PAZAPA-4460 file (N, C-alpha, C; in steps of 0.05 Angstrom, whole numbers, plus 32768, in hexadecimal, padded with zeros to 4 digits):
% residues 226
    n_x    n_y    n_z   ca_x   ca_y   ca_z    c_x    c_y    c_z   seq   type   mol
   868B   798C   8415   8672   7987   8407   8667   796C   8411     1      X     A
   864E   796B   8417   8641   7953   841F   8636   7944   8405     2      X     A
   8640   792C   8401   863A   791D   83E8   862F   7902   83EE     3      X     A
   861B   78FA   83DF   860F   78DF   83E1   8615   78D1   83C6     4      X     A
   861B   78B8   83C7   8620   78A8   83AF   860D   7890   83AF     5      X     A
   8602   7889   8398   85EF   7874   8393   85FA   7860   837F     6      X     A
   85FA   7847   8384   8603   7832   8372   85ED   781D   8370     7      X     A
   85E1   781A   8359   85CD   7805   8354   85D0   77F9   8339     8      X     A
   85E7   77FC   832C   85EA   77F2   8311   85F0   77D3   8310     9      X     A
   85F8   77C9   8328   85FD   77AC   8329   85E8   779F   833B    10      X     A
   85E8   7785   833F   85D4   7779   8351   85D4   7784   836C    11      X     A
   85EB   778F   8375   85ED   779B   8390   85E1   77B7   8390    12      X     A
   85D7   77BF   83A7   85CE   77DA   83AC   85E1   77E5   83C1    13      X     A
   85EE   77FC   83BA   8602   7807   83CC   85FF   7825   83CE    14      X     A
   8605   7830   83E5   8603   784D   83E9   861C   7856   83F8    15      X     A
   8621   7870   83F5   8638   787C   8404   8632   7899   8409    16      X     A
   8640   78A3   841E   863E   78C0   8424   865A   78C9   842E    17      X     A
   8661   78E2   8425   8679   78EF   842E   8671   790B   8437    18      X     A
   8679   7912   844F   8671   792D   845A   8686   7941   8454    19      X     A
   867E   795A   8458   8690   7970   8454   86A8   796F   8467    20      X     A
   86A4   7962   847E   86B9   795F   8491   86CC   7947   848B    21      X     A
   86C5   7937   8477   86D7   7921   846F   86CE   7906   8478    22      X     A
   86B9   7904   8487   86AF   78E9   848F   86A3   78DB   8477    23      X     A
   86A8   78C1   8474   869D   78B1   845E   8693   7897   8468    24      X     A
   867B   7890   845E   866F   7876   8463   8665   786B   8449    25      X     A
   866C   7852   8443   8662   7844   842C   8657   7829   8435    26      X     A
   8641   7820   8427   8634   7808   8430   8627   77F9   8419    27      X     A
   862C   77E0   8416   861E   77CE   8404   8607   77C3   8413    28      X     A
   85EE   77C9   840B   85D7   77C1   841C   85C7   77AA   8411    29      X     A
   85CB   77A3   83F8   85BB   778D   83ED   85C9   7783   83D4    30      X     A
   85C9   7768   83D1   85D4   775C   83B9   85C0   774B   83AB    31      X     A
   85A6   774F   83B0   8592   773F   83A4   8581   774E   8390    32      X     A
   858B   7763   8385   857D   7773   8371   8562   777F   837A    33      X     A
   8561   7783   8395   8549   7791   83A0   8550   77AE   83A5    34      X     A
   8558   77BC   8390   8561   77D7   8393   854B   77EA   839D    35      X     A
   8532   77E7   8393   851D   77F9   839B   8518   77F8   83B8    36      X     A
   8517   77E0   83C4   8512   77DE   83E0   8529   77E6   83F1    37      X     A
   8541   77E2   83E8   8559   77E6   83F9   8565   7801   83F8    38      X     A
   8561   7810   83E3   8570   7829   83DF   8569   783F   83F2    39      X     A
   854E   7846   83F4   8547   785C   8405   854E   7858   8422    40      X     A
   8548   7840   842F   8550   783C   844B   856E   783E   844E    41      X     A
   857D   7835   843B   859B   7835   843D   85A5   7852   843D    42      X     A
   8599   7863   842B   85A1   787F   842B   859B   788C   8446    43      X     A
   8584   7886   8451   857D   7891   846C   8592   7888   8481    44      X     A
   8599   786F   8480   85AC   7864   8494   85C8   7871   8493    45      X     A
   85D2   7874   847A   85EE   787F   8478   85EE   789D   8480    46      X     A
   85D8   78AB   8479   85D7   78C7   8481   85D5   78CA   849F    47      X     A
   85C5   78B9   84AB   85C3   78B9   84C8   85DD   78B3   84D5    48      X     A
   85ED   78A1   84CA   8606   7899   84D6   861A   78B0   84D7    49      X     A
   8619   78C2   84C4   862B   78D9   84C3   861D   78F3   84CD    50      X     A
   8605   78F0   84D8   85F6   7906   84E4   85F0   791C   84CF    51      X     A
   85E8   7913   84B7   85DE   7926   84A3   85C0   7922   849F    52      X     A
   85B3   7938   8498   8597   7937   8490   8596   7939   8472    53      X     A
   8580   792F   8466   857E   7930   8449   8583   794D   843E    54      X     A
   857A   7961   844B   857E   797D   8441   859B   7986   8442    55      X     A
   85AC   7976   8450   85C9   797C   8451   85D8   7973   8438    56      X     A
   85CB   7962   8428   85D8   7957   8410   85DC   796C   83FC    57      X     A
   85F5   796F   83F2   85FB   7984   83DE   85FF   7978   83C2    58      X     A
   8605   795F   83C1   860A   7952   83A7   8603   7934   83A8    59      X     A
   85F6   792B   8393   85EF   790E   8391   85FE   7903   8379    60      X     A
   860D   78EE   837D   861C   78E0   8368   860F   78C5   8363    61      X     A
   860B   78BF   8349   85FE   78A5   8343   860D   7896   832D    62      X     A
   860E   787C   8330   8619   786B   831C   8604   786A   8305    63      X     A
   860D   7873   82ED   85FB   7873   82D6   8600   785C   82C3    64      X     A
   860F   7848   82CC   8613   7830   82BB   862E   7830   82AE    65      X     A
   8633   781D   829D   8620   7808   8295   861B   77F4   82AC    66      X     A
   8604   77E6   82A9   85FC   77D3   82BD   85E0   77C8   82B7    67      X     A
   85D3   77BE   82CC   85B9   77B1   82C9   85A4   77C7   82C6    68      X     A
   8593   77C4   82B2   8580   77D8   82AB   856E   77E1   82C2    69      X     A
   8562   77CD   82D0   854F   77D4   82E5   855D   77E3   82FC    70      X     A
   8575   77DA   8303   8584   77E7   8318   858B   7804   8311    71      X     A
   8593   7808   82F9   859A   7824   82EF   8582   7835   82F1    72      X     A
   856A   782C   82EA   8552   783C   82EC   854D   7845   8309    73      X     A
   8550   7833   831C   854C   7839   8338   855F   784E   8342    74      X     A
   8579   784A   833D   858D   785C   8347   858B   7878   833B    75      X     A
   8588   7879   8321   8588   7894   8314   856F   78A2   831B    76      X     A
   8558   7894   831B   853F   78A1   8323   8540   78AC   833F    77      X     A
   854C   789D   8351   854F   78A6   836E   8561   78BE   8370    78      X     A
   8577   78BD   8361   858A   78D4   8362   857D   78EE   8357    79      X     A
   856E   78EB   8341   8560   7902   8335   854C   790C   8349    80      X     A
   853C   78FB   8354   8528   7903   8367   8535   7911   837F    81      X     A
   854B   7908   8389   8558   7915   83A0   8562   7931   8397    82      X     A
   856F   7933   8380   8579   794D   8377   8563   7961   8374    83      X     A
   854C   7958   836A   8535   796A   8366   8529   7972   8381    84      X     A
   8525   795F   8392   8518   7965   83AC   8529   7976   83BE    85      X     A
   8544   7971   83BD   8555   797F   83D0   8563   7997   83C4    86      X     A
   8561   799A   83A8   856F   79AF   839B   858D   79AC   839B    87      X     A
   8597   7993   839C   85B4   798F   839C   85BD   7986   8381    88      X     A
   85D8   7986   837E   85E5   7980   8364   85E4   7963   835E    89      X     A
   85E6   795C   8345   85E5   7941   833C   85FD   793A   832A    90      X     A
   860A   7924   832E   8621   791B   831F   861E   78FE   8318    91      X     A
   8623   78F7   82FE   8623   78DC   82F6   863F   78D1   82F2    92      X     A
   8645   78B9   82FB   865E   78AB   82F6   8658   7890   82EB    93      X     A
   866B   7882   82DF   8666   7868   82D4   866F   7851   82E7    94      X     A
   8663   783B   82E4   866A   7824   82F4   8687   781B   82EE    95      X     A
   8690   781E   82D5   86AB   7815   82CD   86C0   7828   82D9    96      X     A
   86BB   7842   82D9   86D0   7853   82E5   86CF   7851   8304    97      X     A
   86B8   784A   830F   86B7   7844   832C   86C8   782C   8333    98      X     A
   86C6   7817   8323   86D7   77FF   8327   86F4   7806   8324    99      X     A
   86FB   7816   8310   8717   781F   830C   8721   782F   8324   100      X     A
   8710   7841   832D   8717   7852   8343   871A   7842   835D   101      X     A
   8709   782E   8361   870C   781D   8378   8726   780D   8378   102      X     A
   872E   7803   8361   8747   77F4   835F   875F   7807   8364   103      X     A
   875D   781F   8359   8773   7833   835C   8776   7839   837A   104      X     A
   8760   783E   8388   8761   7845   83A4   876D   782E   83B5   105      X     A
   876B   7815   83AA   8776   77FE   83B9   8792   77F8   83B1   106      X     A
   879E   7809   83A1   87BA   7806   839A   87C1   77F8   837F   107      X     A
   87AC   77F1   8370   87B1   77E4   8356   87BC   77F8   8343   108      X     A
   87D1   77F1   8334   87DD   7803   8320   87E1   77F4   8305   109      X     A
   87E5   7802   82F1   87E8   77F6   82D6   87CE   77F7   82C6   110      X     A
   87CC   77E4   82B4   87B4   77E2   82A3   879E   77D2   82B2   111      X     A
   8787   77DD   82B2   8770   77D0   82BF   8758   77CF   82AC   112      X     A
   874B   77B8   82AC   8732   77B5   829D   871A   77B1   82B0   113      X     A
   8708   77C4   82B1   86F0   77C2   82C1   86DB   77B3   82B2   114      X     A
   86CE   77A0   82BF   86BA   778E   82B2   86A0   778D   82C3   115      X     A
   868A   7796   82B7   8670   7794   82C5   865F   777E   82B7   116      X     A
   8654   776C   82C7   8644   7757   82BB   862B   7763   82AE   117      X     A
   8629   775D   8294   8612   7768   8284   85FC   7753   8280   118      X     A
   85FE   773B   828C   85EC   7726   8287   85ED   771E   8269   119      X     A
   85DC   770C   8261   85DA   7703   8245   85F5   76F9   823B   120      X     A
   8607   76F0   824D   8621   76E6   8245   8634   76FC   823D   121      X     A
   862F   7715   8244   863F   772C   823C   8649   773B   8254   122      X     A
   865E   774B   8250   8668   775D   8264   866B   7779   8258   123      X     A
   8669   778D   826A   866F   77A9   8262   868B   77AE   826C   124      X     A
   869C   77B9   825B   86B8   77BB   8263   86C5   77D4   8259   125      X     A
   86D9   77DD   8268   86E9   77F5   8260   8705   77F2   826C   126      X     A
   8719   77FB   825E   8734   77FA   8267   873F   7814   8271   127      X     A
   8750   7813   8286   875A   782B   8292   8778   7828   8298   128      X     A
   8786   783E   8299   87A2   783E   82A3   87A1   784A   82BF   129      X     A
   87AC   783B   82D2   87AE   7844   82EE   87CB   784B   82F4   130      X     A
   87D0   7865   82F6   87EC   786E   82FB   87EA   7882   8312   131      X     A
   87EE   789B   830C   87EA   78AF   8321   87CD   78B7   8324   132      X     A
   87BD   78AF   830F   87A1   78B2   8310   8794   789D   82FE   133      X     A
   877A   789E   82FB   876B   788A   82EB   8765   7897   82D1   134      X     A
   876F   788C   82BB   876A   7896   82A0   875D   7880   828E   135      X     A
   8747   7885   8281   873C   7871   826E   874E   786D   8256   136      X     A
   874F   7854   824D   875E   784E   8235   874B   784A   821C   137      X     A
   8732   7845   8222   871E   7842   820C   8703   7849   8217   138      X     A
   86EF   7844   8207   86D3   7849   8210   86C6   7830   8218   139      X     A
   86B1   7832   8228   86A2   781B   8231   8695   780D   821A   140      X     A
   8695   77F2   821B   868A   77E2   8205   867F   77C8   8210   141      X     A
   866F   77BB   81FF   8664   77A1   8206   8676   778B   81F8   142      X     A
   867D   7776   8207   868B   7760   81FC   8685   7747   820B   143      X     A
   8694   7733   8209   8692   771A   8219   86AB   7716   8228   144      X     A
   86AA   7706   823E   86C2   7701   824C   86D7   76F3   823A   145      X     A
   86CE   76E1   8229   86E0   76D2   8218   86EE   76E5   8205   146      X     A
   86DF   76F8   81FA   86EA   770C   81E7   86FD   771F   81F5   147      X     A
   86F7   7727   820D   8708   7739   821C   8723   772C   8222   148      X     A
   8722   7713   822B   873A   7704   8231   874A   7700   8217   149      X     A
   873D   76F9   8202   874C   76F4   81E9   875B   770D   81E0   150      X     A
   874E   7724   81E3   875B   773D   81DB   8774   7743   81EB   151      X     A
   8772   773F   8205   878A   7745   8216   879F   772F   8212   152      X     A
   8796   7716   820C   87A9   7700   8206   87BA   7709   81EE   153      X     A
   87AD   7715   81DA   87BB   771D   81C2   87CF   7734   81C8   154      X     A
   87C7   7746   81DA   87D9   775C   81E1   87F1   7753   81F1   155      X     A
   87EC   773F   8202   8802   7733   8211   880F   7745   8226   156      X     A
   8800   7759   8230   880B   776B   8244   87FC   7767   825F   157      X     A
   880A   776C   8275   87FE   7768   828F   87E4   7779   8292   158      X     A
   87D0   776E   829E   87B6   777C   82A2   87A9   7771   82BB   159      X     A
   8799   7784   82C7   8789   777C   82DE   876B   777E   82D6   160      X     A
   875C   776A   82DD   873F   776A   82D8   8730   776D   82F3   161      X     A
   871A   777B   82F2   870A   777F   830A   86ED   7782   8303   162      X     A
   86DB   777C   8316   86BE   7781   8312   86AF   7766   8314   163      X     A
   8694   776A   8316   8683   7751   8319   8682   7742   82FE   164      X     A
   8689   774E   82E9   868B   7740   82CF   86A2   772C   82CF   165      X     A
   86B7   7732   82DE   86CE   771F   82E1   86C5   7708   82F3   166      X     A
   86B7   770F   8309   86AF   76F9   831B   869B   76E6   830D   167      X     A
   868A   76F1   82FC   8675   76E1   82EE   8682   76CD   82DB   168      X     A
   8698   76D5   82CE   86A5   76C5   82BA   86C2   76BF   82C2   169      X     A
   86C5   76B9   82DC   86E0   76B7   82E7   86F1   76A2   82D8   170      X     A
   86E5   768D   82CF   86F4   7678   82C1   8702   7682   82A8   171      X     A
   86F6   7695   829A   8702   76A0   8282   871A   76B1   828A   172      X     A
   8718   76C1   829E   872D   76D4   82A6   8744   76C5   82B4   173      X     A
   873F   76B0   82C1   8754   76A1   82CF   8768   7694   82BB   174      X     A
   8760   7691   82A2   8771   7684   828E   8786   7697   8283   175      X     A
   8784   76B1   8288   8797   76C5   827D   87AE   76C6   8290   176      X     A
   87C4   76BA   8289   87DB   76B7   829C   87E7   76CF   82A7   177      X     A
   87E9   76E5   8297   87F7   76FD   82A0   87E4   7712   82AB   178      X     A
   87CC   7709   82B1   87B8   771D   82BC   87B6   771A   82DB   179      X     A
   87AB   772E   82E7   87A5   772D   8304   8787   7734   8307   180      X     A
   877A   7727   831A   875E   772E   8320   875D   773D   833A   181      X     A
   8751   7755   833A   874D   7764   8352   872F   7760   8359   182      X     A
   872B   7752   836F   870F   774B   8377   8700   7764   837F   183      X     A
   86EB   776A   8371   86DB   7782   8376   86C0   777E   8368   184      X     A
   86AC   7778   8377   8692   7771   836B   8681   778A   8367   185      X     A
   8680   779B   837B   8670   77B3   837B   8680   77CB   8373   186      X     A
   8678   77DB   8360   8686   77F4   8359   868B   7805   8372   187      X     A
   86A2   7810   8374   86AB   781E   838C   869C   7837   8392   188      X     A
   868E   7838   83A9   8681   7851   83B2   8695   7866   83BA   189      X     A
   86AC   785E   83C4   86C1   7871   83CA   86C9   7880   83B1   190      X     A
   86CC   7870   839B   86D3   787C   8381   86BD   788F   8377   191      X     A
   86A5   7887   837B   868E   7898   8372   868E   78B3   8382   192      X     A
   8693   78B2   839B   8693   78CA   83AB   86AA   78DC   83A3   193      X     A
   86C2   78D0   839E   86D9   78DF   8396   86D5   78EC   837B   194      X     A
   86CB   78DC   8367   86C6   78E7   834D   86B1   78FC   834E   195      X     A
   869C   78F7   835D   8686   790A   835E   868D   7924   836A   196      X     A
   86A1   7924   837D   86A9   793C   838A   86B9   794F   8377   197      X     A
   86C6   7942   8363   86D7   7951   8351   86CA   795B   8338   198      X     A
   86B4   794F   8330   86A8   7955   8316   8693   796C   8319   199      X     A
   868F   7979   8303   867A   798D   8301   865F   7980   8301   200      X     A
   864B   798C   830D   8630   797E   830D   8624   797C   82F2   201      X     A
   8614   7968   82EF   8606   7962   82D5   85EA   796E   82D6   202      X     A
   85E2   797A   82BF   85C6   7983   82BD   85B5   796B   82B8   203      X     A
   85C0   7956   82AA   85B2   793E   82A4   85C4   7926   82A9   204      X     A
   85BA   7912   82B5   85C8   78F8   82B8   85B9   78E3   82A7   205      X     A
   85C7   78D9   8293   85BA   78C5   8282   85C7   78AA   8287   206      X     A
   85B7   7895   8287   85C2   787A   828A   85D5   7873   8273   207      X     A
   85EA   7865   8279   85FD   785C   8265   85F5   7840   825C   208      X     A
   85E5   783E   8247   85DD   7825   823C   85EF   781D   8224   209      X     A
   85F8   7805   8224   860B   77FD   820E   85FF   77E8   81FC   210      X     A
   85E5   77E1   8201   85D7   77CE   81EF   85BD   77DB   81E6   211      X     A
   85B5   77D6   81CD   859D   77E1   81C2   8584   77DB   81D2   212      X     A
   8583   77C2   81DC   856B   77BA   81EA   8567   77CB   8204   213      X     A
   857E   77D3   8210   857C   77E4   8227   8576   7801   821F   214      X     A
   8583   780A   820A   8581   7825   8202   8564   782D   81FA   215      X     A
   8555   781A   81EF   853A   7821   81E6   8525   781A   81FB   216      X     A
   852E   7811   8213   851A   780B   8228   850C   7825   8231   217      X     A
   84F4   7821   823C   84E4   7838   8243   84EC   7845   825D   218      X     A
   8500   7855   825C   850A   7864   8273   8511   7880   826B   219      X     A
   8504   7893   8276   8508   78AF   826E   8519   78BD   8283   220      X     A
   852F   78C9   827A   8540   78D8   828C   8538   78F5   828D   221      X     A
   8535   78FF   82A5   852B   791A   82A9   8542   792D   82B0   222      X     A
   8540   7946   82A9   8554   795A   82B0   854F   7963   82CC   223      X     A
   8565   796A   82DA   8563   7977   82F3   855C   7994   82EF   224      X     A
   854A   799F   82FE   8543   79BB   82FB   855B   79CD   82FF   225      X     A
   855D   79E2   82F0   8573   79F5   82F1   856D   7A0A   8307   226      X     A
***
């Protein structure tokens, strides 16, 4: 299956493609929150690199958040437009499971906490167990770096933290003695492609907003034609 993945939930804009023959290209093309300008040319470039035409795309995978509101709008709108124009399947994945999948693919095992910078002094976070596969331990939520560290300090068990939320508040996480930090700023496109290949297509991809101010913003999610 020829699959394209789109990541715009963080300040970075990243794209990836995996061909039916197994070739894979992933690329972070911008980290200045210029998603609208960077995304379409990047998709063209990665498709050209693996000698695919747009009509060869069979599935589009998109990060549906949590993350930055404007970036989510760009990525999801682009993914929906591609699926409608090309008649291909659409799959939504979350930024947090992409981070967990990226850590797993790099050999991290045990308990992992994925953290996406939510701005406003907050992070979006979710815990996973990384063993023979990646399994969620809880649901995604909004918290602060200080609160997240305090919770794991109370638990007193080894844990790995990853994501741009960790990098933003590195000083808080460095104080947790029994923790490890896995440096990973951009949610993994490799994980998105792998997850997207395994999941059933979605009729609707909805942004994962974890704050009321985001959830009530004026963004309408459209259904992909059946």
